[in-house]
N, CA, C and O of each residue as an XYZ file, in Angstrom:
892
protein
N       0.846     -1.187      0.000
C       0.000      0.000      0.000
C       0.885      1.241      0.000
O       1.801      1.340      0.816
N       0.626      2.202     -0.910
C       1.453      3.392     -0.945
C       0.946      4.436      0.033
O      -0.123      4.288      0.627
N       1.742      5.507      0.191
C       1.406      6.520      1.190
C       0.065      7.177      0.903
O      -0.719      7.424      1.819
N      -0.200      7.462     -0.372
C      -1.432      8.159     -0.710
C      -2.661      7.357     -0.286
O      -3.647      7.940      0.164
N      -2.618      6.039     -0.422
C      -3.764      5.210     -0.052
C      -3.958      5.128      1.457
O      -5.059      4.836      1.923
N      -2.908      5.382      2.220
C      -3.033      5.328      3.672
C      -3.601      6.612      4.251
O      -4.128      6.598      5.363
N      -3.508      7.723      3.527
C      -3.839      9.029      4.065
C      -5.321      9.339      3.884
O      -5.903      9.062      2.835
N      -5.923      9.919      4.921
C      -7.321     10.306      4.861
C      -7.459     11.689      4.231
O      -6.495     12.452      4.166
N      -8.664     12.002      3.768
C      -8.958     13.344      3.278
C      -9.462     14.202      4.444
O     -10.261     13.749      5.263
N      -8.987     15.428      4.500
C      -9.345     16.319      5.604
C      -9.891     17.641      5.084
O      -9.632     18.687      5.679
N     -10.642     17.616      3.987
C     -11.103     18.834      3.335
C     -11.960     19.714      4.242
O     -11.977     20.933      4.073
N     -12.664     19.124      5.190
C     -13.532     19.944      6.041
C     -12.743     20.978      6.834
O     -13.297     22.007      7.220
N     -11.473     20.727      7.082
C     -10.654     21.676      7.826
C     -10.414     22.968      7.060
O     -10.047     23.980      7.658
N     -10.615     22.950      5.748
C     -10.343     24.120      4.916
C     -11.387     25.208      5.090
O     -11.128     26.361      4.744
N     -12.550     24.880      5.612
C     -13.618     25.855      5.779
C     -13.389     26.681      7.046
O     -13.107     26.113      8.101
N     -13.504     28.015      6.962
C     -13.373     28.832      8.178
C     -14.592     28.761      9.083
O     -14.549     29.256     10.210
N     -15.673     28.160      8.618
C     -16.877     28.034      9.446
C     -16.628     27.065     10.594
O     -15.779     26.182     10.472
N     -17.346     27.206     11.703
C     -17.181     26.280     12.824
C     -17.462     24.836     12.408
O     -18.363     24.565     11.615
N     -16.673     23.923     12.961
C     -16.842     22.503     12.706
C     -17.515     21.834     13.902
O     -17.425     22.346     15.018
N     -18.192     20.696     13.692
C     -18.825     20.000     14.804
C     -17.838     19.639     15.916
O     -18.204     19.603     17.090
N     -16.575     19.371     15.535
C     -15.563     19.040     16.533
C     -14.344     19.926     16.294
O     -13.536     19.646     15.409
N     -14.210     20.995     17.080
C     -13.041     21.864     16.998
C     -11.962     21.424     17.990
O     -10.772     21.446     17.677
N     -12.395     21.025     19.193
C     -11.468     20.500     20.198
C     -12.140     19.332     20.902
O     -13.222     19.475     21.470
N     -11.488     18.172     20.858
C     -12.050     16.989     21.487
C     -11.568     15.735     20.786
O     -10.692     15.803     19.924
N     -12.130     14.591     21.146
C     -11.770     13.322     20.520
C     -13.024     12.617     20.039
O     -14.114     12.845     20.564
N     -12.866     11.757     19.035
C     -13.993     10.986     18.514
C     -13.472      9.683     17.932
O     -12.464      9.673     17.225
N     -14.147      8.597     18.222
C     -13.794      7.298     17.677
C     -14.427      7.164     16.284
O     -15.641      7.302     16.132
N     -13.608      6.898     15.289
C     -14.103      6.759     13.930
C     -14.670      5.358     13.700
O     -14.416      4.439     14.480
N     -15.434      5.207     12.629
C     -16.076      3.926     12.345
C     -15.061      2.807     12.137
O     -15.352      1.645     12.419
N     -13.854      3.155     11.638
C     -12.846      2.125     11.391
C     -11.996      1.827     12.624
O     -11.034      1.063     12.544
N     -12.349      2.430     13.775
C     -11.647      2.160     15.027
C     -10.540      3.132     15.356
O     -10.046      3.151     16.484
N     -10.137      3.949     14.380
C      -9.099      4.921     14.663
C      -9.645      6.044     15.534
O     -10.857      6.246     15.619
N      -8.738      6.772     16.180
C      -9.133      7.846     17.088
C      -8.793      9.188     16.458
O      -7.652      9.434     16.067
N      -9.799     10.053     16.365
C      -9.614     11.404     15.858
C      -9.413     12.345     17.037
O     -10.201     12.346     17.983
N      -8.351     13.148     16.975
C      -8.055     14.150     18.006
C      -8.038     15.514     17.325
O      -7.268     15.729     16.388
N      -8.875     16.431     17.786
C      -8.968     17.768     17.207
C      -8.607     18.802     18.264
O      -8.991     18.668     19.427
N      -7.866     19.838     17.859
C      -7.450     20.900     18.772
C      -7.510     22.236     18.048
O      -7.021     22.358     16.925
N      -8.099     23.223     18.674
C      -8.139     24.584     18.137
C      -7.369     25.488     19.089
O      -7.666     25.528     20.283
N      -6.384     26.213     18.573
C      -5.517     27.050     19.399
C      -5.391     28.433     18.784
O      -5.125     28.562     17.589
N      -5.580     29.464     19.589
C      -5.352     30.836     19.145
C      -3.857     31.153     19.249
O      -3.215     30.827     20.248
N      -3.313     31.789     18.214
C      -1.896     32.143     18.177
C      -1.777     33.659     18.028
O      -1.580     34.143     16.913
N      -1.890     34.420     19.112
C      -1.868     35.885     19.017
C      -0.557     36.394     18.419
O       0.526     35.948     18.799
N      -0.668     37.326     17.485
C       0.500     37.939     16.882
C       1.226     37.080     15.865
O       2.226     37.514     15.294
N       0.743     35.874     15.630
C       1.409     34.953     14.705
C       0.720     34.952     13.353
O      -0.355     35.527     13.185
N       1.357     34.299     12.393
C       0.807     34.138     11.051
C       1.184     32.763     10.533
O       2.120     32.132     11.024
N       0.436     32.305      9.528
C       0.693     30.979      8.989
C       2.095     30.813      8.455
O       2.682     29.739      8.587
N       2.652     31.863      7.849
C       4.012     31.771      7.309
C       5.028     31.551      8.426
O       6.071     30.937      8.201
N       4.733     32.048      9.633
C       5.623     31.834     10.774
C       5.584     30.373     11.212
O       6.615     29.797     11.561
N       4.395     29.776     11.193
C       4.271     28.365     11.556
C       5.092     27.498     10.612
O       5.845     26.636     11.064
N       4.958     27.714      9.305
C       5.705     26.913      8.342
C       7.209     27.144      8.496
O       7.995     26.204      8.375
N       7.609     28.373      8.758
C       9.026     28.666      8.943
C       9.597     27.945     10.167
O      10.743     27.496     10.132
N       8.826     27.827     11.240
C       9.303     27.169     12.450
C       9.776     25.743     12.163
O      10.760     25.285     12.745
N       9.079     25.045     11.269
C       9.466     23.680     10.937
C      10.715     23.635     10.045
O      11.315     22.575      9.866
N      11.095     24.771      9.497
C      12.355     24.871      8.762
C      13.491     25.349      9.662
O      14.645     25.395      9.236
N      13.164     25.705     10.912
C      14.143     26.315     11.820
C      14.581     25.407     12.963
O      15.777     25.259     13.212
N      13.612     24.790     13.670
C      13.999     24.096     14.911
C      14.825     22.850     14.591
O      14.522     22.102     13.662
N      15.881     22.651     15.389
C      16.750     21.489     15.152
C      17.490     21.014     16.388
O      18.269     20.066     16.287
N      17.289     21.619     17.544
C      18.019     21.229     18.745
C      17.048     20.896     19.868
O      15.863     21.224     19.807
N      17.580     20.232     20.902
C      16.783     19.962     22.092
C      16.330     21.261     22.739
O      15.206     21.352     23.232
N      17.196     22.267     22.740
C      16.811     23.562     23.305
C      15.597     24.129     22.579
O      14.676     24.645     23.213
N      15.594     24.035     21.261
C      14.473     24.571     20.489
C      13.163     23.893     20.861
O      12.160     24.573     21.075
N      13.152     22.567     20.942
C      11.878     21.897     21.222
C      11.466     22.082     22.681
O      10.282     21.973     23.001
N      12.424     22.360     23.573
C      12.054     22.668     24.956
C      11.462     24.068     25.065
O      10.621     24.310     25.931
N      11.877     24.981     24.217
C      11.166     26.263     24.141
C       9.710     26.002     23.795
O       8.794     26.599     24.361
N       9.528     25.091     22.847
C       8.209     24.798     22.282
C       7.276     24.206     23.337
O       6.119     24.614     23.431
N       7.757     23.263     24.119
C       6.975     22.695     25.225
C       7.941     22.344     26.351
O       8.516     21.255     26.354
N       8.130     23.265     27.321
C       9.135     23.038     28.377
C       8.876     21.816     29.246
O       9.801     21.313     29.885
N       7.641     21.326     29.286
C       7.310     20.191     30.153
C       7.399     18.852     29.426
O       7.973     17.901     29.957
N       6.845     18.766     28.233
C       6.677     17.478     27.563
C       7.762     17.131     26.552
O       7.930     15.956     26.224
N       8.500     18.108     26.052
C       9.548     17.821     25.069
C      10.869     17.572     25.785
O      11.331     18.412     26.557
N      11.475     16.413     25.526
C      12.649     15.997     26.290
C      13.942     16.027     25.489
O      14.942     16.579     25.949
N      13.935     15.441     24.299
C      15.196     15.352     23.566
C      14.941     15.278     22.072
O      14.052     14.566     21.605
N      15.740     16.029     21.338
C      15.677     16.017     19.875
C      16.671     14.989     19.358
O      17.867     15.080     19.635
N      16.173     14.002     18.601
C      17.068     13.020     17.998
C      17.616     13.494     16.657
O      18.694     13.071     16.239
N      16.873     14.376     15.983
C      17.405     14.979     14.772
C      16.567     14.754     13.536
O      15.671     13.911     13.504
N      16.888     15.542     12.510
C      16.284     15.434     11.192
C      17.119     14.520     10.305
O      18.306     14.314     10.557
N      16.497     13.977      9.272
C      17.279     13.220      8.302
C      17.831     14.181      7.238
O      17.660     15.396      7.340
N      18.483     13.628      6.231
C      19.190     14.456      5.254
C      18.263     15.186      4.291
O      18.711     16.039      3.525
N      16.977     14.858      4.325
C      16.033     15.558      3.439
C      15.683     16.955      3.953
O      15.176     17.787      3.200
N      15.955     17.211      5.233
C      15.635     18.515      5.818
C      16.704     19.528      5.443
O      17.899     19.248      5.531
N      16.256     20.724      5.018
C      17.181     21.804      4.674
C      16.803     23.030      5.482
O      15.766     23.651      5.251
N      17.658     23.367      6.431
C      17.352     24.453      7.365
C      17.068     25.749      6.613
O      17.843     26.183      5.760
N      15.929     26.353      6.957
C      15.534     27.597      6.347
C      14.934     27.461      4.968
O      14.504     28.455      4.383
N      14.895     26.239      4.430
C      14.417     26.044      3.066
C      13.233     25.099      2.969
O      12.205     25.459      2.395
N      13.357     23.873      3.528
C      12.295     22.898      3.321
C      12.313     21.804      4.382
O      13.369     21.361      4.833
N      11.098     21.378      4.770
C      10.941     20.219      5.642
C      10.102     19.134      4.969
O      10.067     18.003      5.453
N       9.434     19.450      3.874
C       8.582     18.479      3.186
C       9.437     17.345      2.636
O      10.430     17.580      1.948
N       9.046     16.121      2.942
C       9.809     14.950      2.552
C      10.812     14.508      3.593
O      11.395     13.430      3.479
N      11.020     15.329      4.610
C      11.999     15.024      5.657
C      11.330     14.298      6.819
O      10.114     14.366      7.001
N      12.148     13.607      7.595
C      11.693     12.903      8.795
C      12.444     13.438     10.001
O      13.658     13.635      9.950
N      11.714     13.673     11.093
C      12.322     14.122     12.343
C      11.930     13.144     13.447
O      10.835     12.583     13.439
N      12.845     12.951     14.397
C      12.555     12.106     15.554
C      12.892     12.867     16.824
O      13.929     13.524     16.913
N      12.000     12.772     17.810
C      12.196     13.460     19.080
C      11.511     12.668     20.180
O      10.562     11.924     19.933
N      12.006     12.838     21.394
C      11.425     12.160     22.556
C      10.532     13.141     23.303
O      10.955     14.239     23.667
N       9.293     12.724     23.524
C       8.351     13.601     24.207
C       7.350     12.770     24.991
O       7.203     11.567     24.771
N       6.668     13.438     25.907
C       5.631     12.767     26.694
C       4.308     13.494     26.475
O       4.277     14.635     26.014
N       3.233     12.817     26.810
C       1.893     13.383     26.695
C       1.267     13.395     28.075
O       0.569     12.457     28.460
N       1.519     14.458     28.816
C       0.969     14.547     30.160
C       1.508     13.455     31.058
O       2.711     13.388     31.313
N       0.609     12.588     31.546
C       0.998     11.531     32.485
C       1.592     10.311     31.793
O       2.091      9.410     32.467
N       1.551     10.258     30.463
C       2.111      9.109     29.749
C       3.638      9.221     29.707
O       4.166     10.318     29.527
N       4.350      8.111     29.867
C       5.818      8.153     29.864
C       6.365      8.670     28.543
O       5.692      8.579     27.516
N       7.592      9.217     28.558
C       8.203      9.712     27.318
C       8.336      8.605     26.281
O       8.600      7.449     26.613
N       8.149      8.983     25.020
C       8.271      8.037     23.919
C       8.875      8.773     22.734
O       8.705      9.983     22.588
N       9.579      8.032     21.890
C      10.136      8.635     20.679
C       9.056      8.694     19.606
O       8.373      7.707     19.332
N       8.917      9.868     19.006
C       7.971     10.054     17.914
C       8.750     10.286     16.624
O       9.726     11.036     16.602
N       8.308      9.637     15.551
C       8.895      9.833     14.224
C       7.838     10.461     13.332
O       6.721      9.954     13.234
N       8.189     11.562     12.684
C       7.259     12.262     11.808
C       7.895     12.448     10.438
O       9.022     12.932     10.334
N       7.181     12.068      9.395
C       7.628     12.320      8.032
C       6.639     13.278      7.386
O       5.434     13.025      7.360
N       7.166     14.383      6.865
C       6.314     15.471      6.393
C       5.968     15.316      4.920
O       6.792     14.923      4.095
N       4.718     15.641      4.626
C       4.157     15.489      3.285
C       3.744     16.839      2.721
O       3.583     17.816      3.453
N       3.577     16.871      1.407
C       2.936     18.003      0.765
C       1.467     18.044      1.212
O       0.832     16.997      1.337
N       0.923     19.250      1.455
C      -0.490     19.331      1.822
C      -1.420     18.682      0.805
O      -2.480     18.178      1.175
N      -1.041     18.687     -0.465
C      -1.890     18.083     -1.498
C      -2.085     16.589     -1.288
O      -3.001     16.006     -1.869
N      -1.236     15.946     -0.459
C      -1.425     14.532     -0.143
C      -2.578     14.312      0.833
O      -3.094     13.201      0.946
N      -2.982     15.371      1.539
C      -4.009     15.256      2.576
C      -5.317     15.937      2.205
O      -6.340     15.718      2.854
N      -5.290     16.759      1.164
C      -6.461     17.524      0.775
C      -6.698     17.390     -0.724
O      -5.771     17.133     -1.492
N      -7.952     17.569     -1.125
C      -8.262     17.604     -2.551
C      -7.598     18.838     -3.163
O      -7.769     19.941     -2.642
N      -6.853     18.683     -4.241
C      -6.113     19.820     -4.804
C      -6.986     21.031     -5.111
O      -6.585     22.160     -4.829
N      -8.179     20.820     -5.686
C      -9.043     21.948     -6.030
C      -9.556     22.656     -4.779
O      -9.594     23.886     -4.729
N      -9.949     21.881     -3.773
C     -10.442     22.485     -2.535
C      -9.328     23.257     -1.822
O      -9.572     24.326     -1.263
N      -8.118     22.719     -1.842
C      -6.990     23.395     -1.214
C      -6.655     24.690     -1.946
O      -6.408     25.717     -1.313
N      -6.645     24.645     -3.267
C      -6.343     25.842     -4.053
C      -7.376     26.930     -3.807
O      -7.023     28.103     -3.692
N      -8.654     26.554     -3.726
C      -9.714     27.522     -3.473
C      -9.561     28.147     -2.091
O      -9.719     29.358     -1.938
N      -9.254     27.332     -1.085
C      -9.084     27.848      0.275
C      -7.925     28.841      0.346
O      -8.007     29.844      1.055
N      -6.867     28.566     -0.376
C      -5.733     29.500     -0.386
C      -6.125     30.805     -1.085
O      -5.775     31.886     -0.612
N      -6.839     30.715     -2.194
C      -7.271     31.938     -2.893
C      -8.183     32.776     -2.012
O      -8.123     34.005     -2.053
N      -9.018     32.134     -1.224
C      -9.955     32.835     -0.357
C      -9.321     33.231      0.975
O      -9.995     33.774      1.851
N      -8.032     32.959      1.125
C      -7.264     33.288      2.338
C      -7.843     32.608      3.582
O      -7.739     33.129      4.692
N      -8.451     31.440      3.378
C      -8.927     30.640      4.500
C      -7.807     29.776      5.074
O      -7.945     29.212      6.159
N      -6.700     29.676      4.341
C      -5.535     28.919      4.779
C      -4.293     29.770      4.546
O      -4.079     30.278      3.446
N      -3.475     29.925      5.588
C      -2.234     30.686      5.447
C      -1.003     29.862      5.767
O       0.116     30.287      5.479
N      -1.187     28.692      6.356
C      -0.065     27.814      6.675
C      -0.555     26.394      6.864
O      -1.624     26.170      7.432
N       0.235     25.421      6.383
C      -0.152     24.019      6.503
C       1.086     23.174      6.753
O       2.087     23.287      6.046
N       1.002     22.323      7.775
C       2.060     21.367      8.075
C       1.391     20.006      8.193
O       0.508     19.820      9.030
N       1.805     19.053      7.362
C       1.155     17.743      7.304
C       2.201     16.635      7.422
O       3.282     16.732      6.842
N       1.880     15.597      8.167
C       2.855     14.527      8.365
C       2.166     13.210      8.665
O       1.014     13.173      9.098
N       2.895     12.127      8.427
C       2.571     10.808      8.944
C       3.419     10.594     10.187
O       4.551     11.074     10.253
N       2.886      9.875     11.178
C       3.578      9.735     12.455
C       3.601      8.278     12.913
O       2.753      7.466     12.542
N       4.621      7.979     13.745
C       4.734      6.673     14.390
C       5.464      6.867     15.709
O       6.132      7.878     15.922
N       5.326      5.883     16.591
C       5.860      6.012     17.936
C       6.712      4.800     18.303
O       6.504      3.692     17.807
N       7.689      5.051     19.200
C       8.526      3.967     19.696
C       9.949      4.048     19.178
O      10.233      4.732     18.195
N      10.848      3.329     19.865
C      12.257      3.322     19.453
C      12.443      2.650     18.099
O      13.383      2.960     17.367
N      11.546      1.732     17.773
C      11.560      1.093     16.455
C      10.171      1.280     15.836
O       9.369      0.347     15.813
N       9.890      2.483     15.337
C       8.546      2.799     14.831
C       8.180      1.965     13.611
O       9.040      1.580     12.820
N       6.881      1.695     13.475
C       6.403      0.949     12.318
C       6.458      1.843     11.086
O       5.853      2.915     11.050
N       7.192      1.384     10.079
C       7.365      2.148      8.849
C       6.985      1.310      7.641
O       7.202      0.098      7.621
N       6.421      1.958      6.640
C       6.149      1.296      5.375
C       7.451      1.127      4.605
O       8.494      1.642      5.005
N       7.377      0.402      3.501
C       8.575      0.164      2.698
C       9.186      1.457      2.185
O      10.396      1.534      1.969
N       8.337      2.490      1.986
C       8.843      3.777      1.513
C       9.288      4.689      2.648
O       9.621      5.851      2.417
N       9.297      4.161      3.887
C       9.743      4.934      5.038
C       8.667      5.760      5.696
O       8.945      6.492      6.646
N       7.434      5.660      5.212
C       6.350      6.447      5.781
C       5.880      5.818      7.096
O       5.600      4.620      7.125
N       5.785      6.600      8.196
C       5.284      6.063      9.466
C       3.844      5.577      9.345
O       3.074      6.096      8.537
N       3.485      4.583     10.148
C       2.209      3.887      9.973
C       1.211      4.058     11.117
O       0.127      3.478     11.068
N       1.547      4.835     12.139
C       0.664      4.910     13.305
C      -0.378      6.015     13.235
O      -1.308      6.028     14.042
N      -0.249      6.935     12.299
C      -1.259      7.986     12.256
C      -0.895      9.141     11.346
O       0.122      9.124     10.653
N      -1.758     10.144     11.371
C      -1.620     11.336     10.547
C      -1.683     12.573     11.433
O      -2.286     12.546     12.506
N      -1.057     13.658     10.980
C      -1.043     14.916     11.722
C      -1.181     16.078     10.761
O      -0.525     16.116      9.720
N      -2.035     17.026     11.112
C      -2.203     18.239     10.320
C      -2.239     19.429     11.267
O      -2.905     19.393     12.302
N      -1.512     20.491     10.902
C      -1.639     21.789     11.563
C      -1.983     22.798     10.475
O      -1.184     23.038      9.571
N      -3.171     23.387     10.564
C      -3.663     24.314      9.545
C      -3.915     25.669     10.183
O      -4.700     25.784     11.124
N      -3.245     26.699      9.669
C      -3.379     28.051     10.211
C      -4.202     28.927      9.283
O      -4.150     28.791      8.061
N      -4.964     29.831      9.890
C      -5.711     30.847      9.147
C      -5.430     32.187      9.805
O      -5.637     32.345     11.009
N      -4.961     33.151      9.025
C      -4.613     34.456      9.569
C      -5.859     35.292      9.844
O      -6.810     35.297      9.064
N      -5.829     35.998     10.973
C      -6.871     36.937     11.346
C      -6.185     38.235     11.773
O      -4.969     38.235     11.965
N      -6.917     39.338     11.930
C      -6.267     40.607     12.276
C      -5.430     40.553     13.549
O      -4.391     41.208     13.631
N      -5.864     39.788     14.532
C      -5.148     39.746     15.808
C      -4.116     38.617     15.887
O      -3.441     38.459     16.904
N      -3.999     37.846     14.829
C      -3.065     36.720     14.829
C      -3.651     35.566     14.036
O      -4.545     35.758     13.212
N      -3.146     34.376     14.288
C      -3.623     33.204     13.553
C      -4.450     32.305     14.473
O      -4.274     32.307     15.691
N      -5.342     31.550     13.869
C      -6.029     30.478     14.578
C      -5.539     29.171     13.965
O      -5.445     29.041     12.745
N      -5.231     28.218     14.817
C      -4.651     26.953     14.370
C      -5.620     25.815     14.627
O      -6.106     25.631     15.743
N      -5.894     25.054     13.577
C      -6.623     23.801     13.721
C      -5.618     22.661     13.596
O      -4.944     22.526     12.574
N      -5.525     21.858     14.620
C      -4.665     20.679     14.596
C      -5.551     19.445     14.603
O      -6.571     19.397     15.290
N      -5.145     18.454     13.833
C      -5.927     17.220     13.769
C      -4.986     16.034     13.681
O      -4.023     16.040     12.913
N      -5.277     15.030     14.470
C      -4.523     13.776     14.479
C      -5.511     12.632     14.266
O      -6.607     12.637     14.825
N      -5.121     11.667     13.465
C      -5.876     10.422     13.318
C      -4.922      9.306     13.698
O      -3.929      9.066     13.012
N      -5.226      8.624     14.794
C      -4.307      7.654     15.384
C      -4.885      6.254     15.336
O      -6.090      6.053     15.484
N      -4.001      5.290     15.128
C      -4.427      3.894     15.173
C      -3.896      3.136     13.986
O      -4.246      3.410     12.838
N      -3.048      2.181     14.282
C      -2.521      1.324     13.236
C      -3.128     -0.050     13.379
O      -4.310     -0.248     13.099
N      -2.316     -1.004     13.818
C      -2.806     -2.367     13.979
C      -3.585     -2.552     15.278
O      -4.403     -3.466     15.386
N      -3.337     -1.691     16.266
C      -4.045     -1.812     17.543
C      -4.713     -0.481     17.869
O      -4.188      0.576     17.517
N      -5.872     -0.519     18.540
C      -6.602      0.716     18.847
C      -5.850      1.582     19.858
O      -5.148      1.077     20.734
N      -6.011      2.875     19.718
C      -5.413      3.842     20.632
C      -6.431      4.178     21.713
O      -7.571      4.508     21.384
N      -6.063      4.107     23.006
C      -7.029      4.403     24.067
C      -7.422      5.879     24.081
O      -6.635      6.749     23.709
N      -8.648      6.143     24.516
C      -9.125      7.517     24.606
C      -8.215      8.390     25.465
O      -8.016      9.569     25.172
N      -7.666      7.805     26.523
C      -6.828      8.580     27.443
C      -5.606      9.140     26.733
O      -5.166     10.252     27.026
N      -5.055      8.367     25.794
C      -3.905      8.852     25.033
C      -4.318     10.023     24.139
O      -3.579     10.997     23.998
N      -5.502      9.919     23.542
C      -5.992     11.013     22.716
C      -6.205     12.289     23.508
O      -5.893     13.381     23.032
N      -6.737     12.154     24.714
C      -6.932     13.326     25.568
C      -5.591     13.928     25.988
O      -5.457     15.148     26.079
N      -4.599     13.070     26.244
C      -3.266     13.574     26.572
C      -2.646     14.318     25.408
O      -2.000     15.349     25.594
N      -2.844     13.792     24.198
C      -2.326     14.456     23.002
C      -3.031     15.781     22.768
O      -2.397     16.756     22.365
N      -4.320     15.831     23.012
C      -5.076     17.069     22.855
C      -4.523     18.162     23.774
O      -4.310     19.295     23.343
N      -4.295     17.816     25.024
C      -3.742     18.781     25.980
C      -2.323     19.177     25.602
O      -1.966     20.353     25.677
N      -1.521     18.218     25.201
C      -0.142     18.465     24.790
C      -0.096     19.442     23.619
O       0.676     20.400     23.638
N      -0.912     19.202     22.613
C      -0.907     20.038     21.418
C      -1.331     21.470     21.746
O      -0.711     22.428     21.282
N      -2.373     21.608     22.534
C      -2.840     22.947     22.912
C      -1.745     23.702     23.669
O      -1.507     24.884     23.419
N      -1.093     23.016     24.582
C      -0.043     23.667     25.377
C       1.184     24.012     24.542
O       1.759     25.087     24.718
N       1.601     23.123     23.633
C       2.818     23.391     22.882
C       2.644     24.563     21.915
O       3.567     25.357     21.735
N       1.476     24.675     21.298
C       1.301     25.785     20.363
C       0.945     27.081     21.075
O       1.236     28.159     20.557
N       0.326     27.005     22.243
C       0.155     28.211     23.051
C       1.516     28.736     23.496
O       1.747     29.945     23.509
N       2.419     27.819     23.862
C       3.776     28.210     24.236
C       4.529     28.783     23.041
O       5.207     29.803     23.170
N       4.418     28.142     21.882
C       5.106     28.617     20.685
C       4.667     30.035     20.334
O       5.492     30.853     19.926
N       3.380     30.334     20.487
C       2.873     31.653     20.120
C       3.482     32.763     20.963
O       3.522     33.916     20.533
N       3.954     32.433     22.150
C       4.519     33.469     23.020
C       5.840     34.010     22.501
O       6.168     35.170     22.753
N       6.611     33.192     21.778
C       7.928     33.668     21.336
C       8.125     33.647     19.826
O       9.088     34.233     19.332
N       7.234     32.983     19.074
C       7.470     32.806     17.652
C       7.598     34.124     16.877
O       8.513     34.239     16.061
N       6.731     35.126     17.087
C       6.898     36.363     16.313
C       8.251     37.030     16.534
O       8.877     37.482     15.576
N       8.708     37.099     17.776
C      10.002     37.718     18.061
C      11.139     36.941     17.416
O      12.065     37.533     16.861
N      11.072     35.616     17.489
C      12.110     34.793     16.878
C      12.082     34.937     15.361
O      13.127     35.054     14.721
N      10.906     34.927     14.803
C      10.742     35.037     13.346
C      11.356     36.335     12.833
O      12.142     36.321     11.886
N      11.002     37.451     13.453
C      11.533     38.729     13.000
C      13.002     38.885     13.375
O      13.775     39.492     12.634
N      13.387     38.335     14.534
C      14.797     38.411     14.932
C      15.721     37.670     13.991
O      16.874     38.059     13.805
N      15.206     36.585     13.389
C      15.982     35.811     12.422
C      15.851     36.364     10.997
O      16.437     35.827     10.057
N      15.071     37.450     10.851
C      14.787     38.001      9.511
C      14.275     36.901      8.576
O      14.669     36.810      7.413
N      13.395     36.079      9.120
C      12.834     34.969      8.351
C      12.107     35.496      7.126
O      11.435     36.526      7.185
N      12.246     34.783      6.015
C      11.632     35.183      4.749
C      12.023     36.603      4.360
O      11.316     37.249      3.587
N      13.149     37.097      4.891
C      13.634     38.428      4.542
C      12.914     39.563      5.245
O      13.111     40.729      4.902
N      12.071     39.235      6.235
C      11.283     40.257      6.928
C      12.047     40.805      8.143
O      12.614     40.039      8.921
N      12.057     42.113      8.295
C      12.699     42.751      9.441
C      11.717     43.015     10.572
O      12.132     43.242     11.709
N      10.437     42.989     10.280
C       9.444     43.169     11.322
C       9.062     44.614     11.522
O       9.816     45.519     11.164
N       7.869     44.842     12.106
C       7.385     46.204     12.329
C       8.085     46.858     13.515
O       8.539     46.183     14.440
N       8.164     48.193     13.469
C       8.707     48.970     14.578
C       7.562     49.529     15.419
O       6.542     49.951     14.873
N       7.721     49.535     16.739
C       6.686     50.031     17.632
C       6.640     51.558     17.647
O       5.614     52.146     17.989
N       7.776     52.214     17.269
C       7.841     53.682     17.275
C       8.619     54.114     16.049
O       8.810     55.310     15.829
């Protein structure tokens, strides 16, 4: 089975209208667990979110991101190019989800078109309903389950940003469950973890983005 056949469609996330599940968990008909999280990112923008995944590379960086749950960065593979691209790259890091013990997570990043219908995605971008998208396949453990093409097999992850005057709003969605069902408690831990990590990121991301002159931007002056 190739990567495209394993990935679900998430077109409903492209609509700026409220969704039936913005934050919470739901068991899908196929037994997988859906985890949804909505986070406000004051002062941030979608381009900053995408840039962050081209920037972070050390344990210090991920501890900024979540000082409680992020423990150690194992590193990116050779497909990652700092400041340029993360799509197609795989990163591994050790993290915990609240009361759950630390575990190594492996994430391989995909083009958004792998997760959304191309026409619906293009329309959402034209209508400025989407300003940033980070999509990945995920797996857990020291020896994560991988497909022959290296794609992780335990689930999917999407972070979709939409810019607003006061900052960005982030919709995060995870679909978890491979060969064995994921307990609800793990989904609730992931929901809390995700909300906390992106709330933490929003506190420093604009300053870091402008301080690094990301995308050639020097940032606004207060006076």
